[in-house]
C-alpha positions as CSV (number, residue, x, y, z in Angstrom):
1,M,-43.3,-129.9,26.5
2,I,-44.9,-127.3,24.2
3,D,-48.6,-127.1,23.5
4,I,-48.4,-127.9,19.7
5,K,-52.0,-127.0,19.1
6,K,-51.6,-123.5,20.7
7,K,-48.3,-122.9,18.9
8,V,-49.8,-123.9,15.5
9,E,-52.7,-121.4,16.1
10,E,-50.2,-118.6,16.9
11,L,-48.1,-119.4,13.9
12,F,-51.2,-119.5,11.7
13,A,-52.3,-116.1,13.0
14,A,-48.9,-114.7,12.2
15,G,-49.1,-115.9,8.6
16,V,-46.1,-118.3,8.9
17,H,-47.9,-121.0,6.9
18,L,-47.9,-119.1,3.5
19,G,-45.1,-120.3,1.3
20,H,-44.3,-119.7,-2.4
21,K,-46.2,-120.6,-5.6
22,K,-45.8,-124.2,-6.8
23,N,-43.4,-123.3,-9.7
24,K,-41.0,-121.7,-7.2
25,V,-40.9,-124.5,-4.7
26,H,-37.5,-126.1,-4.0
27,P,-37.7,-129.9,-4.2
28,K,-36.0,-130.3,-0.8
29,S,-38.6,-128.0,0.9
30,K,-41.5,-130.4,0.0
31,K,-41.1,-132.3,3.2
32,Y,-42.3,-129.2,5.1
33,I,-45.3,-128.5,2.8
34,Y,-48.7,-129.6,4.1
35,T,-50.7,-128.9,0.9
36,F,-51.2,-126.5,-2.0
37,N,-54.0,-124.0,-2.1
38,Q,-54.7,-122.3,-5.4
39,G,-51.2,-123.0,-6.5
40,V,-49.6,-121.6,-3.3
41,S,-47.7,-123.9,-0.9
42,I,-49.0,-124.2,2.6
43,I,-46.4,-125.0,5.2
44,N,-47.0,-127.7,7.8
45,L,-47.1,-125.7,11.0
46,E,-46.8,-128.7,13.2
47,K,-43.3,-129.3,11.7
48,T,-42.5,-125.5,12.1
49,A,-43.5,-125.6,15.8
50,F,-41.3,-128.6,16.4
51,L,-38.3,-127.2,14.6
52,L,-38.7,-123.8,16.2
53,E,-38.5,-125.5,19.5
54,E,-35.3,-127.3,18.5
55,A,-33.8,-124.0,17.4
56,K,-34.8,-122.4,20.7
57,K,-33.2,-125.2,22.7
58,F,-29.9,-124.5,20.8
59,V,-30.2,-120.7,21.4
60,N,-30.9,-121.3,25.1
61,N,-27.7,-123.4,25.3
62,L,-25.8,-120.6,23.5
63,K,-26.9,-118.1,26.2
64,K,-26.0,-120.5,29.1
65,E,-22.5,-120.9,27.6
66,K,-22.3,-117.1,27.2
67,K,-21.9,-117.4,23.4
68,S,-22.9,-114.8,20.9
69,I,-25.6,-114.9,18.2
70,L,-25.7,-112.6,15.2
71,F,-29.1,-111.8,13.5
72,V,-29.0,-111.1,9.7
73,G,-31.8,-109.7,7.6
74,T,-31.2,-106.9,5.1
75,K,-34.4,-106.9,3.1
76,K,-36.6,-104.0,4.1
77,V,-39.3,-106.0,5.8
78,A,-36.7,-107.8,7.9
79,S,-34.3,-104.9,8.6
80,N,-37.0,-102.8,10.4
81,I,-37.8,-105.8,12.7
82,L,-34.1,-106.4,13.5
83,N,-33.5,-102.7,14.1
84,N,-36.3,-102.7,16.7
85,L,-35.9,-106.1,18.4
86,C,-32.1,-106.6,18.4
87,K,-31.1,-102.9,19.1
88,K,-33.5,-102.8,22.1
89,N,-32.0,-106.1,23.6
90,N,-28.4,-105.3,22.7
91,I,-28.0,-108.3,20.4
92,P,-25.6,-108.0,17.4
93,Y,-27.4,-107.7,14.0
94,I,-26.9,-106.8,10.4
95,S,-29.8,-105.0,8.7
96,T,-28.3,-103.0,5.8
97,K,-25.6,-104.9,3.9
98,W,-23.6,-108.0,4.8
99,P,-20.0,-106.8,5.3
100,A,-17.9,-109.2,3.2
101,G,-15.5,-111.1,5.4
102,L,-17.4,-110.6,8.7
103,I,-16.9,-114.3,9.5
104,T,-14.0,-115.2,7.2
105,N,-11.9,-112.1,7.8
106,F,-13.1,-110.6,11.1
107,E,-9.8,-108.8,11.8
108,T,-10.6,-106.3,8.9
109,I,-14.2,-105.8,10.1
110,A,-12.9,-105.3,13.7
111,K,-10.7,-102.3,12.4
112,N,-13.9,-100.6,11.1
113,I,-15.7,-101.2,14.4
114,K,-12.7,-99.7,16.2
115,K,-12.9,-96.6,13.9
116,L,-16.6,-96.3,14.6
117,K,-16.1,-96.4,18.4
118,K,-13.2,-93.9,18.2
119,L,-15.2,-91.4,16.2
120,K,-18.2,-91.7,18.6
121,E,-15.9,-91.2,21.5
122,E,-14.2,-88.2,20.0
123,K,-17.6,-86.6,19.2
124,E,-18.9,-87.2,22.7
125,K,-15.8,-85.7,24.3
126,G,-16.2,-82.6,22.0
127,E,-12.9,-83.1,20.4
128,W,-14.3,-82.2,17.0
129,K,-14.9,-78.6,18.1
130,K,-11.2,-77.7,17.5
131,F,-11.7,-78.4,13.8
132,V,-13.3,-76.1,11.2
133,K,-16.9,-76.6,10.2
134,H,-16.2,-78.5,6.9
135,E,-13.8,-80.9,8.8
136,Q,-16.5,-81.6,11.4
137,L,-18.9,-82.3,8.6
138,K,-16.4,-84.8,7.1
139,F,-16.1,-86.6,10.4
140,E,-19.9,-86.7,10.7
141,K,-20.3,-88.2,7.3
142,K,-17.7,-90.8,8.0
143,L,-19.4,-91.6,11.4
144,N,-22.8,-92.0,9.8
145,K,-21.4,-94.3,7.1
146,L,-19.7,-96.5,9.7
147,E,-22.7,-96.5,11.9
148,K,-24.9,-97.6,9.0
149,F,-22.8,-100.7,8.2
150,Y,-21.3,-101.5,11.6
151,G,-23.5,-100.0,14.3
152,G,-25.4,-103.2,14.8
153,I,-22.2,-105.3,15.4
154,E,-20.4,-102.8,17.6
155,S,-20.6,-105.2,20.6
156,L,-18.9,-108.1,18.6
157,T,-15.3,-108.7,19.8
158,K,-14.9,-111.9,17.7
159,T,-16.7,-113.9,15.1
160,P,-20.2,-114.8,16.3
161,D,-20.8,-118.3,17.7
162,A,-24.0,-118.7,15.7
163,I,-26.0,-116.8,13.2
164,F,-29.8,-116.4,12.6
165,I,-30.7,-115.6,9.0
166,I,-33.9,-114.3,7.5
167,D,-34.0,-115.5,3.9
168,I,-31.0,-117.6,3.0
169,K,-31.5,-116.8,-0.7
170,K,-31.1,-113.1,-0.1
171,E,-28.3,-113.6,2.5
172,K,-26.4,-116.1,0.5
173,N,-23.0,-114.5,1.3
174,A,-23.7,-114.7,5.1
175,L,-24.7,-118.3,4.7
176,K,-21.6,-119.1,2.6
177,E,-19.2,-117.6,5.1
178,A,-20.9,-119.3,8.0
179,V,-20.8,-122.7,6.3
180,E,-17.1,-122.2,5.3
181,R,-16.2,-121.6,9.0
182,K,-18.6,-124.2,10.3
183,I,-20.6,-121.7,12.3
184,P,-24.1,-123.1,13.2
185,V,-26.9,-121.4,11.2
186,I,-30.5,-121.0,12.3
187,A,-32.8,-119.7,9.6
188,I,-36.3,-119.0,8.5
189,V,-36.6,-121.2,5.4
190,D,-39.4,-120.4,3.0
191,T,-40.5,-123.0,0.4
192,N,-38.3,-121.6,-2.4
193,V,-34.9,-122.6,-0.7
194,N,-33.0,-125.7,0.3
195,P,-33.6,-126.1,4.1
196,E,-30.7,-128.7,4.2
197,K,-28.2,-125.9,3.9
198,V,-28.8,-124.8,7.5
199,N,-28.3,-126.5,10.9
200,Y,-31.6,-125.3,12.4
201,P,-34.2,-124.7,9.7
202,I,-37.5,-123.0,10.8
203,P,-40.0,-123.5,7.9
204,G,-41.9,-120.3,7.4
205,N,-42.9,-117.3,5.4
206,D,-39.8,-115.0,5.2
207,D,-41.7,-112.2,3.3
208,S,-44.4,-111.3,5.7
209,P,-43.7,-108.8,8.5
210,S,-45.9,-110.6,11.0
211,S,-44.3,-114.0,10.3
212,I,-40.8,-112.6,10.5
213,E,-41.6,-110.7,13.7
214,Y,-43.2,-113.7,15.4
215,L,-40.3,-116.0,14.7
216,V,-37.5,-113.5,15.4
217,K,-39.2,-112.5,18.7
218,E,-39.4,-116.2,19.8
219,V,-35.7,-116.6,19.3
220,V,-34.7,-113.2,20.7
221,E,-36.8,-113.8,23.9
222,T,-35.2,-117.2,24.3
223,Y,-31.7,-115.7,24.1
224,I,-32.4,-112.8,26.5
225,K,-34.2,-114.8,29.2
């Protein structure tokens, strides 16, 4: 059993409770709103604490079953956090741009991952040295481009078994592909979106660095334990 009171205090300190202004609130998110303060929605953190725990139970089972989870967050505030937390713990993540077809057409994405690995290997082995300078620069440019878009998913050998999304409005393409292929979605859902679109919604502020970091850390730590 979790200590709800303690959890609510932690969530409050991280700023998870601050939602959107009243005129931007999605009707279906109202069930997670505690009140409005000066026109700003205040999220019910007891509900957030409970739903975060539900999401963590699901993530724990994923780990037990040796299943993969992909983290997605491409807006600047989210991408910095994913670059740190996921990279450090060797968890697949997308922090720049959603590669169209990652879930619905993984074979094509896998080819680009293969190209990235091949270029890295050739560079490490010093195979580029036999080429003239401008050719080497061309390889470097290609490597950097592939690294930017596919570096975070280099360890994926098949479509992920679940995805964690920060801001389902911003990451609508990732959500659409996951729903299409019936892949479970965990997401931080702010008050401006429909939480019913995801399997494991975590009501919370998806614009604040401290809120995103707290929630992502909770899920990442559950998965790596």
